[in-house]
C-alpha positions as a printed NumPy array, in Angstrom:
array([[ 38.25 ,  72.79 , -83.938],
       [ 41.733,  71.384, -83.598],
       [ 42.6  ,  74.065, -81.131],
       [ 39.662,  73.091, -78.985],
       [ 40.279,  69.357, -79.105],
       [ 44.03 ,  69.039, -78.648],
       [ 44.324,  71.269, -75.573],
       [ 41.74 ,  69.138, -73.759],
       [ 43.482,  65.973, -74.92 ],
       [ 46.791,  67.323, -73.646],
       [ 45.223,  67.969, -70.277],
       [ 43.886,  64.398, -70.195],
       [ 47.299,  62.943, -71.119],
       [ 49.056,  65.05 , -68.515],
       [ 46.555,  63.995, -65.809],
       [ 46.956,  60.33 , -66.787],
       [ 50.719,  60.621, -66.746],
       [ 50.643,  62.218, -63.314],
       [ 48.355,  59.457, -61.987],
       [ 50.579,  56.78 , -63.491],
       [ 53.64 ,  58.436, -61.99 ],
       [ 52.001,  58.584, -58.567],
       [ 51.017,  54.919, -58.855],
       [ 54.578,  53.988, -59.838],
       [ 56.   ,  55.925, -56.924],
       [ 53.62 ,  54.139, -54.511],
       [ 54.425,  50.738, -56.024],
       [ 58.172,  51.441, -55.87 ],
       [ 57.863,  52.415, -52.221],
       [ 55.928,  49.223, -51.551],
       [ 58.737,  47.157, -53.126],
       [ 61.508,  48.811, -51.135],
       [ 63.007,  46.109, -48.926],
       [ 62.049,  46.812, -45.285],
       [ 64.763,  47.691, -42.781],
       [ 65.041,  47.752, -39.008],
       [ 63.7  ,  50.798, -37.218],
       [ 60.429,  52.333, -36.275],
       [ 57.655,  51.913, -38.781],
       [ 54.169,  53.335, -39.259],
       [ 51.307,  51.002, -38.377],
       [ 48.396,  50.263, -40.705],
       [ 45.638,  49.829, -38.158],
       [ 43.178,  46.957, -38.275],
       [ 40.203,  49.354, -38.328],
       [ 41.38 ,  50.743, -41.662],
       [ 41.554,  47.381, -43.455],
       [ 39.147,  47.037, -46.395],
       [ 38.513,  44.143, -48.813],
       [ 40.316,  44.502, -52.129],
       [ 43.276,  46.44 , -50.736],
       [ 46.623,  45.447, -52.232],
       [ 49.776,  45.039, -50.211],
       [ 53.13 ,  43.296, -50.122],
       [ 54.507,  40.559, -47.922],
       [ 58.249,  39.919, -47.581],
       [ 59.741,  36.465, -47.111],
       [ 62.861,  34.515, -48.122],
       [ 62.546,  31.837, -50.803],
       [ 66.265,  31.142, -51.171],
       [ 69.368,  32.527, -49.529],
       [ 69.027,  35.283, -46.921],
       [ 67.36 ,  38.139, -48.83 ],
       [ 63.561,  38.482, -48.603],
       [ 61.507,  38.885, -51.77 ],
       [ 58.232,  40.772, -52.256],
       [ 54.993,  38.785, -52.503],
       [ 51.765,  40.466, -53.716],
       [ 48.942,  40.376, -51.163],
       [ 45.239,  40.931, -51.816],
       [ 43.11 ,  41.591, -48.742],
       [ 39.963,  39.451, -48.59 ],
       [ 38.594,  40.893, -45.366],
       [ 38.715,  40.797, -41.578],
       [ 37.695,  37.568, -39.878],
       [ 36.208,  38.716, -36.595],
       [ 37.382,  36.749, -33.539],
       [ 39.155,  34.411, -35.953],
       [ 41.705,  33.197, -33.407],
       [ 39.81 ,  33.953, -30.202],
       [ 37.749,  36.613, -28.424],
       [ 38.868,  40.045, -29.662],
       [ 41.548,  38.283, -31.702],
       [ 40.687,  39.296, -35.268],
       [ 42.531,  37.794, -38.236],
       [ 43.002,  39.47 , -41.622],
       [ 42.301,  37.082, -44.493],
       [ 44.335,  37.547, -47.673],
       [ 45.527,  35.816, -50.825],
       [ 49.223,  35.553, -51.642],
       [ 50.441,  35.851, -55.221],
       [ 53.793,  35.67 , -56.967],
       [ 56.017,  32.78 , -55.926],
       [ 53.754,  32.022, -52.95 ],
       [ 50.974,  31.18 , -55.427],
       [ 53.224,  28.341, -56.628],
       [ 54.646,  27.202, -53.28 ],
       [ 51.455,  27.792, -51.277],
       [ 51.702,  29.169, -47.72 ],
       [ 54.73 ,  27.241, -46.489],
       [ 55.953,  26.236, -43.056],
       [ 58.598,  28.812, -42.203],
       [ 56.681,  31.759, -43.666],
       [ 55.242,  32.473, -40.215],
       [ 55.966,  36.103, -39.407],
       [ 56.398,  37.362, -42.979],
       [ 55.565,  41.078, -42.632],
       [ 52.736,  42.559, -44.7  ],
       [ 52.71 ,  46.232, -45.726],
       [ 50.084,  48.465, -47.282],
       [ 51.228,  51.887, -48.507],
       [ 54.52 ,  51.348, -46.661],
       [ 52.747,  50.802, -43.326],
       [ 53.077,  47.546, -41.378],
       [ 49.82 ,  45.556, -41.26 ],
       [ 50.966,  42.411, -39.462],
       [ 52.426,  38.945, -39.949],
       [ 51.438,  36.059, -42.205],
       [ 50.672,  33.463, -39.525],
       [ 47.863,  31.113, -40.581],
       [ 46.958,  29.117, -43.662],
       [ 43.994,  27.249, -45.052],
       [ 43.68 ,  23.561, -44.368],
       [ 45.469,  21.211, -46.752],
       [ 44.717,  20.95 , -50.473],
       [ 43.464,  24.519, -50.788],
       [ 43.837,  25.652, -54.456],
       [ 44.555,  29.235, -53.358],
       [ 47.423,  30.536, -51.263],
       [ 45.038,  31.902, -48.643],
       [ 46.699,  33.14 , -45.474],
       [ 45.677,  34.632, -42.167],
       [ 47.509,  37.75 , -41.003],
       [ 47.983,  38.464, -37.296],
       [ 47.566,  42.243, -36.834],
       [ 50.744,  43.947, -35.664],
       [ 48.76 ,  45.561, -32.829],
       [ 48.367,  42.104, -31.242],
       [ 52.063,  41.316, -31.634],
       [ 53.095,  44.609, -30.06 ],
       [ 51.091,  43.595, -26.981],
       [ 53.573,  40.794, -26.171],
       [ 54.761,  41.713, -22.643],
       [ 58.497,  42.044, -22.263],
       [ 58.746,  41.098, -18.578],
       [ 55.788,  38.744, -18.13 ],
       [ 56.919,  35.625, -16.225],
       [ 53.602,  33.745, -16.356],
       [ 53.632,  30.36 , -18.081],
       [ 50.761,  29.394, -20.405],
       [ 48.891,  26.237, -19.428],
       [ 48.845,  24.925, -22.996],
       [ 52.606,  25.131, -23.571],
       [ 53.786,  22.619, -26.157],
       [ 56.307,  20.459, -24.356],
       [ 57.397,  16.828, -24.871],
       [ 55.735,  15.677, -21.646],
       [ 52.208,  16.254, -22.985],
       [ 50.457,  12.913, -23.627],
       [ 50.281,  11.873, -27.275],
       [ 46.851,  10.356, -26.595],
       [ 45.342,  13.801, -25.984],
       [ 46.219,  14.979, -29.456],
       [ 45.106,  11.697, -31.022],
       [ 41.749,  11.937, -29.224],
       [ 41.27 ,  15.498, -30.435],
       [ 41.991,  14.449, -34.012],
       [ 39.68 ,  11.462, -33.713],
       [ 36.795,  13.749, -32.739],
       [ 36.982,  15.581, -36.081],
       [ 34.763,  14.028, -38.783],
       [ 36.668,  12.425, -41.709],
       [ 37.452,  14.873, -44.486],
       [ 36.917,  17.914, -42.274],
       [ 39.51 ,  20.186, -40.677],
       [ 39.636,  23.7  , -39.308],
       [ 39.373,  26.448, -41.928],
       [ 42.501,  28.245, -40.72 ],
       [ 45.401,  26.768, -38.775],
       [ 48.688,  28.277, -37.567],
       [ 51.436,  27.769, -40.11 ],
       [ 53.681,  24.914, -39.   ],
       [ 57.027,  25.831, -37.505],
       [ 59.576,  23.564, -39.212],
       [ 61.987,  22.057, -36.697],
       [ 65.105,  21.628, -38.801],
       [ 67.137,  18.64 , -37.559],
       [ 70.666,  18.534, -38.974],
       [ 72.832,  15.501, -38.281],
       [ 69.785,  13.404, -37.382],
       [ 68.891,  10.238, -39.262],
       [ 65.475,   9.643, -40.778],
       [ 65.063,   6.694, -38.393],
       [ 65.686,   8.892, -35.357],
       [ 63.235,  11.529, -36.581],
       [ 60.659,   8.82 , -37.256],
       [ 61.141,   7.274, -33.785],
       [ 60.421,  10.633, -32.123],
       [ 57.701,  11.722, -34.558],
       [ 54.876,  11.067, -32.025],
       [ 56.446,  13.668, -29.731],
       [ 56.762,  16.174, -32.578],
       [ 53.238,  15.516, -33.845],
       [ 51.627,  16.106, -30.471],
       [ 53.241,  19.541, -30.362],
       [ 52.184,  20.497, -33.883],
       [ 55.784,  20.506, -35.08 ],
       [ 56.942,  19.571, -38.571],
       [ 60.308,  17.818, -38.202],
       [ 62.506,  18.377, -41.268],
       [ 65.897,  16.871, -42.033],
       [ 68.421,  19.594, -42.685],
       [ 71.993,  19.853, -43.861],
       [ 74.946,  21.348, -42.051],
       [ 74.823,  25.006, -41.119],
       [ 77.693,  27.445, -40.76 ],
       [ 79.308,  25.384, -37.998],
       [ 78.664,  25.1  , -34.26 ],
       [ 76.694,  28.024, -32.877],
       [ 77.9  ,  29.622, -29.659],
       [ 75.845,  31.51 , -27.104],
       [ 77.817,  34.686, -27.819],
       [ 76.309,  36.727, -30.679],
       [ 78.38 ,  36.826, -33.859],
       [ 79.898,  40.025, -35.197],
       [ 77.448,  42.136, -37.133],
       [ 74.481,  41.117, -34.992],
       [ 73.324,  44.737, -34.795],
       [ 72.48 ,  44.727, -38.51 ],
       [ 70.777,  41.343, -38.59 ],
       [ 67.173,  40.118, -38.646],
       [ 65.581,  42.823, -40.724],
       [ 61.85 ,  42.355, -41.4  ],
       [ 61.236,  39.508, -43.852],
       [ 64.464,  37.676, -43.033],
       [ 64.516,  34.135, -41.61 ],
       [ 65.007,  33.678, -37.855],
       [ 65.527,  30.508, -35.825],
       [ 65.281,  29.485, -32.201],
       [ 68.184,  27.148, -31.411],
       [ 67.442,  24.021, -29.357],
       [ 70.597,  22.051, -30.199],
       [ 73.809,  23.234, -31.838],
       [ 77.023,  21.511, -32.867],
       [ 77.604,  18.091, -34.435],
       [ 73.823,  17.779, -34.241],
       [ 71.496,  20.737, -34.45 ],
       [ 67.79 ,  21.388, -33.957],
       [ 66.357,  24.786, -34.844],
       [ 62.801,  26.11 , -35.182],
       [ 62.472,  28.487, -38.122],
       [ 60.19 ,  31.377, -38.999],
       [ 60.287,  34.941, -40.306],
       [ 60.941,  38.345, -38.694],
       [ 57.955,  40.702, -38.656],
       [ 59.28 ,  43.733, -36.794],
       [ 62.688,  45.025, -35.699],
       [ 63.07 ,  48.328, -33.843],
       [ 66.857,  47.997, -33.648],
       [ 66.885,  46.052, -30.384],
       [ 63.663,  44.07 , -30.081],
       [ 62.331,  41.754, -32.766],
       [ 58.879,  40.228, -33.195],
       [ 58.287,  37.142, -35.344],
       [ 56.008,  34.212, -36.25 ],
       [ 52.626,  35.861, -35.491],
       [ 51.666,  32.729, -33.53 ],
       [ 53.339,  30.747, -30.739],
       [ 56.571,  28.826, -31.242],
       [ 55.919,  26.376, -28.379],
       [ 53.848,  28.83 , -26.287],
       [ 56.36 ,  28.49 , -23.444],
       [ 55.884,  32.004, -22.11 ],
       [ 59.143,  33.418, -20.746],
       [ 62.203,  31.649, -22.12 ],
       [ 65.912,  32.101, -22.669],
       [ 66.691,  30.499, -26.032],
       [ 69.532,  31.385, -28.421],
       [ 68.193,  33.252, -31.471],
       [ 69.949,  32.925, -34.828],
       [ 69.772,  34.369, -38.309],
       [ 69.133,  31.74 , -40.979],
       [ 69.643,  30.874, -44.622],
       [ 66.886,  29.308, -46.723],
       [ 67.935,  26.514, -49.082],
       [ 64.616,  26.103, -50.869],
       [ 60.852,  26.086, -50.464],
       [ 59.16 ,  22.748, -51.134],
       [ 55.986,  23.441, -53.113],
       [ 53.057,  21.302, -52.015],
       [ 49.289,  21.496, -51.673],
       [ 49.586,  19.251, -48.624],
       [ 52.572,  20.445, -46.584],
       [ 54.741,  23.125, -48.234],
       [ 57.883,  23.69 , -46.191],
       [ 60.97 ,  25.869, -46.137],
       [ 64.329,  24.123, -45.784],
       [ 67.131,  26.096, -44.196],
       [ 69.954,  26.37 , -41.695],
       [ 70.741,  28.632, -38.764],
       [ 73.96 ,  30.488, -39.567],
       [ 74.861,  32.526, -36.478],
       [ 73.474,  33.461, -33.076],
       [ 72.535,  37.138, -32.924],
       [ 70.568,  37.333, -29.674],
       [ 68.094,  35.526, -27.454],
       [ 64.384,  34.792, -27.541],
       [ 62.723,  36.185, -24.41 ],
       [ 58.982,  35.567, -24.886],
       [ 56.928,  32.893, -26.649],
       [ 53.298,  33.981, -26.578],
       [ 49.954,  33.516, -28.313],
       [ 50.489,  36.252, -30.904],
       [ 54.19 ,  35.627, -31.614],
       [ 57.697,  35.473, -30.247],
       [ 59.868,  38.325, -29.016],
       [ 63.652,  38.379, -29.098],
       [ 66.435,  40.701, -28.009],
       [ 69.342,  41.385, -30.332],
       [ 72.804,  41.102, -28.752],
       [ 71.554,  39.166, -25.706],
       [ 73.038,  35.818, -24.628],
       [ 71.108,  32.691, -23.643],
       [ 72.837,  29.771, -21.911],
       [ 73.681,  26.452, -23.542],
       [ 74.636,  23.157, -21.849],
       [ 77.811,  21.804, -23.527],
       [ 77.714,  18.029, -24.035],
       [ 80.612,  15.772, -24.997],
       [ 79.515,  12.297, -26.112],
       [ 81.993,   9.551, -26.895],
       [ 80.502,   6.463, -28.58 ],
       [ 82.834,   3.476, -28.917],
       [ 82.281,   0.081, -30.51 ],
       [ 84.32 ,  -2.736, -28.921],
       [ 85.192,  -6.212, -30.164],
       [ 85.048,  -9.414, -28.117],
       [ 88.502,  -8.757, -26.666],
       [ 87.498,  -5.287, -25.459],
       [ 89.509,  -3.372, -28.082],
       [ 88.02 ,  -0.31 , -29.769],
       [ 86.847,  -0.966, -33.327],
       [ 85.305,   2.404, -34.119],
       [ 84.918,   5.588, -32.137],
       [ 82.819,   8.7  , -32.627],
       [ 83.41 ,  11.904, -30.662],
       [ 80.46 ,  14.289, -30.675],
       [ 80.231,  17.781, -29.232],
       [ 77.   ,  19.749, -29.104],
       [ 75.116,  22.219, -26.938],
       [ 71.574,  21.99 , -25.6  ],
       [ 68.96 ,  24.66 , -24.885],
       [ 68.135,  25.063, -21.167],
       [ 64.495,  24.454, -20.271],
       [ 62.923,  22.363, -17.548],
       [ 60.864,  20.242, -19.951],
       [ 62.749,  20.513, -23.22 ],
       [ 66.268,  19.776, -21.942],
       [ 65.507,  16.185, -20.797],
       [ 63.811,  15.452, -24.129],
       [ 66.71 ,  16.884, -26.133],
       [ 69.175,  14.79 , -24.115],
       [ 67.105,  11.709, -25.025],
       [ 66.878,  12.639, -28.69 ],
       [ 70.596,  13.327, -29.16 ],
       [ 71.698,  10.154, -27.346],
       [ 69.336,   7.918, -29.317],
       [ 70.419,   9.493, -32.607],
       [ 74.111,   9.015, -31.75 ],
       [ 73.659,   5.3  , -30.982],
       [ 71.382,   4.595, -33.905],
       [ 73.916,   5.931, -36.416],
       [ 76.693,   3.496, -35.48 ],
       [ 77.474,   0.795, -38.066],
       [ 77.527,  -1.755, -35.254],
       [ 73.936,  -0.946, -34.279],
       [ 72.33 ,  -4.422, -34.136],
       [ 69.933,  -6.644, -32.202],
       [ 72.319,  -8.354, -29.795],
       [ 74.299,  -5.326, -28.652],
       [ 74.827,  -4.396, -25.011],
       [ 75.271,  -0.726, -24.147],
       [ 77.558,   0.287, -21.295],
       [ 77.233,   3.914, -20.283],
       [ 79.331,   5.959, -17.881],
       [ 79.582,   9.676, -17.434],
       [ 79.35 ,  12.829, -15.371],
       [ 76.974,  15.76 , -15.165],
       [ 78.822,  18.749, -13.735],
       [ 76.733,  21.259, -11.811],
       [ 77.325,  24.933, -11.116],
       [ 76.299,  27.001,  -8.108],
       [ 75.516,  23.988,  -5.88 ],
       [ 76.712,  23.463,  -2.33 ],
       [ 78.058,  20.013,  -1.509],
       [ 78.203,  17.471,  -4.33 ],
       [ 78.727,  19.212,  -7.659],
       [ 78.915,  16.178,  -9.954],
       [ 76.352,  13.513, -10.784],
       [ 77.98 ,  10.203, -11.655],
       [ 75.993,   7.997, -14.021],
       [ 76.604,   4.337, -14.795],
       [ 74.397,   1.662, -16.326],
       [ 74.288,  -1.264, -18.741],
       [ 71.419,  -2.088, -21.026],
       [ 71.006,  -5.238, -23.098],
       [ 68.216,  -6.45 , -25.408],
       [ 65.247,  -8.166, -23.784],
       [ 61.775,  -9.303, -24.716],
       [ 60.421,  -5.827, -23.97 ],
       [ 58.865,  -4.076, -27.014],
       [ 61.132,  -1.025, -26.683],
       [ 64.527,  -1.077, -28.403],
       [ 67.568,  -0.84 , -26.06 ],
       [ 68.823,   2.49 , -27.51 ],
       [ 65.422,   4.059, -26.836],
       [ 65.29 ,   2.52 , -23.351],
       [ 68.773,   3.857, -22.628],
       [ 67.799,   7.283, -23.954],
       [ 64.74 ,   7.218, -21.675],
       [ 66.896,   6.287, -18.668],
       [ 69.236,   9.162, -19.528],
       [ 66.408,  11.656, -19.965],
       [ 64.928,  10.649, -16.602],
       [ 68.072,  11.864, -14.819],
       [ 67.502,  15.341, -16.216],
       [ 63.779,  15.169, -15.537],
       [ 64.51 ,  14.625, -11.867],
       [ 66.879,  17.585, -11.865],
       [ 64.735,  20.045, -13.802],
       [ 61.311,  19.207, -12.415],
       [ 62.155,  19.87 ,  -8.775],
       [ 60.014,  22.765,  -7.503],
       [ 62.661,  24.403,  -5.318],
       [ 65.24 ,  25.761,  -7.761],
       [ 66.278,  25.671, -11.402],
       [ 69.465,  23.606, -11.81 ],
       [ 72.521,  25.134, -13.435],
       [ 74.44 ,  22.609, -15.505],
       [ 78.054,  23.401, -16.262],
       [ 78.762,  20.543, -18.684],
       [ 77.933,  16.928, -19.51 ],
       [ 80.528,  14.287, -20.387],
       [ 79.444,  10.713, -21.198],
       [ 80.828,   7.595, -22.837],
       [ 78.739,   4.803, -24.337],
       [ 80.4  ,   1.524, -25.317],
       [ 78.782,  -0.989, -27.639],
       [ 79.613,  -4.562, -26.611],
       [ 79.187,  -7.238, -29.294],
       [ 76.739,  -9.604, -27.57 ],
       [ 73.759,  -9.73 , -25.254],
       [ 75.294,  -9.514, -21.799],
       [ 72.639, -10.334, -19.242],
       [ 72.826, -12.485, -16.121],
       [ 69.937, -13.426, -13.838],
       [ 70.697, -14.357, -10.229],
       [ 69.767, -18.043,  -9.976],
       [ 70.567, -19.198,  -6.45 ],
       [ 73.23 , -19.242,  -3.725],
       [ 74.667, -22.063,  -1.58 ],
       [ 76.743, -22.371,   1.574],
       [ 78.211, -25.647,   2.883],
       [ 76.889, -25.005,   6.389],
       [ 73.778, -22.905,   7.101],
       [ 74.42 , -22.971,  10.885],
       [ 76.81 , -20.106,  11.643],
       [ 78.151, -18.171,  14.615],
       [ 77.949, -14.398,  15.011],
       [ 81.275, -12.721,  14.279],
       [ 82.42 , -15.352,  11.765],
       [ 82.886, -15.44 ,   7.997],
       [ 80.614, -17.595,   5.875],
       [ 81.78 , -18.923,   2.48 ],
       [ 79.027, -18.741,  -0.159],
       [ 78.752, -19.667,  -3.817],
       [ 76.371, -17.56 ,  -5.905],
       [ 75.214, -18.715,  -9.337],
       [ 73.916, -16.619, -12.225],
       [ 72.277, -17.705, -15.46 ],
       [ 73.557, -15.751, -18.508],
       [ 71.875, -15.399, -21.86 ],
       [ 73.091, -18.426, -23.845],
       [ 76.19 , -19.643, -22.12 ],
       [ 77.661, -21.546, -19.217],
       [ 76.379, -20.782, -15.754],
       [ 78.384, -18.076, -13.956],
       [ 79.719, -18.981, -10.506],
       [ 81.247, -16.63 ,  -7.953],
       [ 82.769, -17.414,  -4.554],
       [ 82.177, -14.782,  -1.894],
       [ 82.698, -14.492,   1.855],
       [ 79.955, -12.951,   3.955],
       [ 80.776, -11.645,   7.409],
       [ 78.163, -12.232,  10.107],
       [ 78.597,  -9.25 ,  12.458],
       [ 79.14 ,  -9.83 ,  16.153],
       [ 75.928,  -9.228,  18.047],
       [ 73.694, -10.525,  15.268],
       [ 70.537, -11.885,  16.957],
       [ 70.271, -15.644,  17.179],
       [ 67.814, -17.457,  14.978],
       [ 66.994, -17.408,  11.293],
       [ 68.52 , -14.626,   9.217],
       [ 68.875, -13.999,   5.476],
       [ 71.74 , -13.167,   3.161],
       [ 70.323, -11.291,   0.162],
       [ 71.974, -11.474,  -3.264],
       [ 70.266,  -8.886,  -5.46 ],
       [ 70.403,  -6.585,  -8.416],
       [ 70.483,  -2.795,  -8.109],
       [ 66.757,  -2.339,  -8.7  ],
       [ 65.86 ,  -4.395,  -5.617],
       [ 67.923,  -2.174,  -3.332],
       [ 66.944,   1.076,  -5.075],
       [ 63.219,   0.378,  -4.884],
       [ 62.475,   1.703,  -1.389],
       [ 64.699,   4.729,  -1.839],
       [ 62.81 ,   5.575,  -5.043],
       [ 59.517,   5.287,  -3.147],
       [ 60.773,   7.927,  -0.726],
       [ 61.574,  10.213,  -3.646],
       [ 58.042,   9.91 ,  -5.025],
       [ 56.613,  10.813,  -1.629],
       [ 58.682,  13.985,  -1.291],
       [ 57.384,  16.814,  -3.471],
       [ 59.953,  19.375,  -2.379],
       [ 63.327,  17.794,  -3.031],
       [ 65.918,  20.518,  -3.611],
       [ 68.925,  20.377,  -5.955],
       [ 71.578,  19.126,  -3.44 ],
       [ 69.217,  16.388,  -2.208],
       [ 68.415,  15.345,  -5.767],
       [ 72.111,  15.143,  -6.669],
       [ 72.785,  13.098,  -3.522],
       [ 69.994,  10.65 ,  -4.371],
       [ 71.123,  10.253,  -7.968],
       [ 74.633,   9.455,  -6.779],
       [ 73.313,   6.892,  -4.302],
       [ 71.668,   4.843,  -7.02 ],
       [ 73.51 ,   1.595,  -7.608],
       [ 74.795,   0.467, -10.979],
       [ 73.151,  -2.565, -12.56 ],
       [ 76.301,  -4.503, -13.492],
       [ 76.983,  -5.849,  -9.99 ],
       [ 75.586,  -8.436,  -7.58 ],
       [ 74.897,  -6.77 ,  -4.237],
       [ 75.398,  -8.822,  -1.066],
       [ 73.421,  -7.713,   2.001],
       [ 72.581,  -9.132,   5.404],
       [ 68.848,  -8.756,   6.069],
       [ 67.775,  -8.011,   9.64 ],
       [ 64.245,  -7.922,  11.   ],
       [ 64.527,  -4.253,  11.988],
       [ 62.808,  -1.483,  10.038],
       [ 64.591,   0.975,   7.748],
       [ 63.217,   4.438,   7.061],
       [ 63.95 ,   6.781,   4.163],
       [ 63.761,  10.548,   4.623],
       [ 64.606,  12.749,   1.636],
       [ 68.07 ,  11.605,   0.472],
       [ 68.929,   9.799,   3.729],
       [ 68.661,   6.106,   4.642],
       [ 67.985,   5.432,   8.337],
       [ 68.448,   1.703,   9.168],
       [ 67.375,   0.218,  12.5  ],
       [ 65.845,   3.486,  13.688],
       [ 64.931,   3.466,  17.429],
       [ 61.288,   4.204,  18.233],
       [ 62.141,   7.427,  20.103],
       [ 64.068,   8.85 ,  17.135],
       [ 61.352,   7.679,  14.753],
       [ 58.739,   9.656,  16.712],
       [ 60.79 ,  12.827,  16.341],
       [ 61.133,  12.307,  12.575],
       [ 57.449,  11.601,  12.137],
       [ 56.536,  14.765,  14.054],
       [ 58.648,  16.822,  11.629],
       [ 57.178,  15.274,   8.488],
       [ 54.464,  16.983,   6.47 ],
       [ 52.138,  15.861,   3.698],
       [ 54.748,  16.947,   1.185],
       [ 57.77 ,  15.387,   2.933],
       [ 56.761,  11.888,   3.923],
       [ 58.716,   9.229,   5.794],
       [ 58.786,   5.917,   3.914],
       [ 59.633,   2.727,   5.763],
       [ 60.461,  -0.928,   5.195],
       [ 59.882,  -3.721,   7.722],
       [ 63.435,  -5.03 ,   7.261],
       [ 66.924,  -3.607,   7.019],
       [ 69.242,  -4.809,   4.26 ],
       [ 72.777,  -3.918,   5.333],
       [ 74.81 ,  -3.931,   2.162],
       [ 78.248,  -5.487,   2.721],
       [ 79.849,  -5.431,  -0.711],
       [ 79.172,  -5.843,  -4.433],
       [ 80.518,  -8.382,  -6.9  ],
       [ 81.296,  -6.642, -10.231],
       [ 80.239,  -8.378, -13.436],
       [ 80.461,  -7.214, -17.021],
       [ 76.811,  -8.159, -17.386],
       [ 73.436,  -6.514, -16.85 ],
       [ 72.361,  -8.226, -13.591],
       [ 68.735,  -8.898, -12.691],
       [ 66.795, -10.744,  -9.997],
       [ 67.492, -11.661,  -6.374],
       [ 67.898, -14.671,  -4.092],
       [ 67.651, -14.973,  -0.304],
       [ 69.919, -17.517,   1.377],
       [ 68.611, -18.536,   4.795],
       [ 71.107, -19.084,   7.617],
       [ 70.719, -19.933,  11.285],
       [ 72.766, -17.88 ,  13.735],
       [ 73.624, -20.061,  16.764]])
């Protein structure tokens, strides 16, 4: 009997051992860290509930760790028509952290074959780490050379109200079952106050802004050494918006790397379509566990290529490629009452080039720089001067900027107002429909003056209002400062020979009064090219001077970047015949011939017309 029993038992033990060995071999293969190179695809049609797989993502440092995955099933049309999503549960560490911002793109494998990218998560307070996986077939469809731009791109110019209205339409306590995993925008060198001030812009774009620490130093556009071996599947990847003394990077995870091209995120970054953004490898500091908003904290450590596409099913980057930066040098000085420097901060950083993101990033970095000064206070006046150097432009190659901004009764804080003024300069450059501007560098200085320096033009007086053409007229102009003695200036206005007899006006005004009609011409011209835009920006007058002009009752016309005073009717007819609906001719009934400006170390506002009688 023993001979009959033990041989069969031996066979059973051998079979079990072989099965266990095969299972161990499969499990070991599943836990082998993925590398760059071609990989077999586990097709969506072969997915079945109950299948077990492995996701790879970084929890700390730069090395990805395996995370058990249990397939729940396929959610048909989960993210759109013919856009199926694979539902799964994450185990291991992800069971503790939940599906965190920054895990977007974590590759999922079954039997060593690539299934897709962890890209979606359940709405907040889910007890299970349920994720949505974007099939790799969808990510591989991202077109390499597509230049079309999605209509729903997430850019700072989108109205906040639209997002608020959409949220308001959702019943309380209800939210979508699956949402794209947030892309944490890691802001290093930014204060909590600055992040909070710009949070409406981040919220409308579905971005989680996270304070970060310092990275591995300023990132350059040139890829670092060893870029060829970087960004293996499961490793952290970042798109770099700002680099240097301040940095802003959007972080996710690499899904696929064929040695040259990488795919990541499994959902859009900003859905910008074609882009040229520096791409960096990253280090994860920690994962914040939370049922509400779990988030990875990390830093970009070195540029290794450039992001080329930002599409619905993920982002695509090219290893070894270079994307341009705009170098910015910002000098912030605090002065005492005598004009001596008390403190000074020199900042150098680089900004991502994009027609809608660059102006916003210029605003954000300037506001943050001013807000972090110890002298930041209520009654501070900001004096800003600088240059924007252009490349590849005929004619003027430098934009000169100059302004002063002091506190007022307006609800917006002066640093934010100044940042908005600064961003508008770049908006006007980047939003022209003729050509994309090429910025060589930006160099600006902002001085903090220790009081509210404002002066409103009050009135002007001359001892004799009856004057002769061709003579000089002495005039006193008076300005009312904020809390202080009235300011008085003596000026001499020349009445040109040939000035028509009768009543005329001498106009004492701020910059805004004289810039107003020129700005109207800009709004009426939809096809202003780069040289014309630069010319117009340089024609704008600074607001720390009183402008003295002689007003004549002859019309002035504005065409593109040109001012045409006293235009004869015959010439006007020619201009009007050449105008189109997109290049209008804007006119004013009078001509203000500017004679000179009286400089003041004050922010000047208002105007006054002094009537004279030419004999």
